[in-house]
N, C-alpha and C positions, 0 to 999 in steps of 0.2 A: 504494500500500500504506500502511496506517495504522501509524504507529509505536506500539510498545507499550513497557512497562517491565517489568523484572524486578528483584526485590530479592535481592541475594546473601545467602548464609548469614551472613557477618560483619555485613552491614548489618542483617539481621533480628535478630541477637543484640544489636546496638547499640540498635535500636529497642525491643526488649523490656526491656532494662535501663533505658533512659531512662523508658519508661512506668511501670515498676515503681517507680523512684525518685520520679517525680512523684506517683504515687498514694500512696506512703508519706508524703511530706512535704507534699503540697498537696491530696490527695484525688483520688478517681476522676473527678470532674467535670473537673478540670484536666487529668488524663491523657487523657480523652476529647477535650478541646478541642485538646490537642497533636496527637493522632492525626488529628483532622479537618484541622488546618493542614498536617500532613505530607502527607496525601492531596491537599490543594489544591495544594501545591508540586509534587507528582508530576505532576499534571495540567498545570501550567504548564511543567514541564521537558519533558514529552512534546510539548507543542504548540510550545515554543520552546527547543530543546535548547542553543542557543548563549547562552542567558540568563545562565548562570553565569560566574564568573571562571575563565579558563583556568589550568590548573596543569600546564604541560608538564614541569616537573621531576619530577613524580610518576609520569607515564606518558602514553602516547599518548591524546590526546583527553580527559584528565582535566579536570573542571571542579568548582567548588563553588558552592553557593548557600546563603545564610544562612536559618536557621529558628530564631528566638529566639536562644539562646546556642550553637546547634549548627550545624555545617556538613554539608550533604548533599553527599557526594562521589560523582560519577557520571561516566560516559563514554557517548557516544552514537554510533550509526551511523544510516544511513537508516531502518533497520527497528526499532532497539532502543535504549532507554535503560537502562543497567545501573547500578543504585544500588549503589555499592561499600561505602560506610560512612556512618554518621551519628555524628559525633564532636563533642565539645566544642571550641569555638573556642579554648579556653584550653590545649589540649594542644599538645605540640611536634609539629606536623603533619609537618614534614619528617622527623623521626625515625620517626614512625609509618609513613610511606610508604616509608622506606628499610628498615624492618623490618616487613613486612606481617603477621607472625604475632602482633603485639601486639593 
């Protein structure tokens, strides 16, 4: 069975906000480039789900992988990679994952 990915609602909101900010401050071309790199990272994560840094303190099978100044937070099973969040690496990540409503 081929593994697939799903982007959760919080991750989708994160992505939309990041793309909006990039477009506002750097232009739509930069925003499009970011989206392309994000898609490439997803392809890599699906192919190699253990590629990211393990984050067991945040949850079962949580991992992160860097994309520019952002971390893609995900977890995987044999069938699925679930993209949980896309957050600035400058955030207090432990606080974020101890308070998932942020």
